[in-house]
N, C-alpha and C positions, 0 to 999 in steps of 0.2 A: 498516465497511470492506468487508465482502462485498457490501453493497448498492451501493457505488460501482462495484465491479468488475462486478457483474451489470448495472447500468445502462449502463456503458460498452460491454459486450458486446452488449447489446440495441440500442444506437444503431448499432454497427458492422454488426450483422446487418440492421437496418432499412435502412441506406444501401446495402448490397450488394443486398438484395431490390429496392430502388427502382431502382437502375441496371440490374438484370437485366430488370425489367419494362419499363423505359423503352427499353432496347435491343431488346427483343422487339417492341415496338410500332412501332419505327422501320421505315419502308419499306425493303424489301430491294432493293438495286440489282443490276443485271445483272452477271454475272461479268466481262464484257468491259469494264465501266467501271473506269477507273483511280482508285485511292485518292489523295486529296489528301495530300501530305506535310505534316506539321506544320511550322510556321515555327520559327525559332530561339527566338522569345519563348515559344512554346508548349512547346518542349522544355525550356527553362530553368525555366519555371513548373512543369512536371511533375516535373523533378528536384528543385526546391526543395520541392515538396509531399512527395515521397518522403523527402527528407532530414529534413523536419520531423516526419513520422510516425515515422521511425526514431529521431529524437531523443526524441520523446515516449514511445515504448515503452521505450527505454533508461533514461530518467529515471524512469518508473514502476517498472521493475524495481529500479533503485538504491534508490529510496525504500522499496520493499517489503523488500528485503534488509536495509537499515539498520534498519528498524522491527522486523523479526524479531530481528535481533541485539540491539537494545536490550531487547526483551521478555524474552529469555532470558539477559540479563546477570545475573551473581551480584552481590549487594550485601550489605553489612552493615546489619542493621536493629537499631537501638538503641531499646529500650522503656524510657522514663524515667518513673518515678512522680513527679508534680509536687509531692506533699506531702512525701515523704521524700528525694527525690533519688536513689533507688536506680536503678541502670542495669543492664539485662540486654541482652546482645548475641546476635544470631542471624544466620545466613546464609540468604538466600532468593533466589529468582529474582524479577526486577522484576515480571513479569506476575502473580505470586502474591500481591502486596501489595494489599490493599483498604483502605478507610478505617478499619475497626474490627477487621480480622483479617488474618493472613497465614499462609502455609504454608512451613515451613522446608525446607531441603534434605534433612533427615533424615525428612521426612514428617509432622512434628508440625504441627498447626494451633494457632496462638496467637491468642487473642482479647484485644483491648486494651480496658481499662476506660475510663470517661469521665475519670478522674483521671490517666490516663497519656497520654503523647504518643510519637509514633514519629519517629525520625530515621533517614534513609536515607543511607548513605555508600557510594560505589562502592568495589569491591575493587580494589586496585592490582595 
């Protein structure tokens, strides 16, 4: 996840540096020269690009917030012995559950044996 964010930031910085060097290399016109006004199509295209970038940033923030919320959600973890059918229940955060162990809300680390299985149930 962090590599995706770092890669995106690297691309953004690269584009900014590219346009800065490109504008620095462009010949400077005299101050008396008038600037050409952008056409309506250029204005609409620029506005669309800004709206698209805003939409992408808001979407990324929403996905990030929902992912964080899911990671810190409290769930019931049921450890079931497949041979005896004995069932033990614990409460844990979703992010603390691994394939063979998990950490409870009380701070205990529970290791699951090969003959046991884990069932995860959301807390209502």
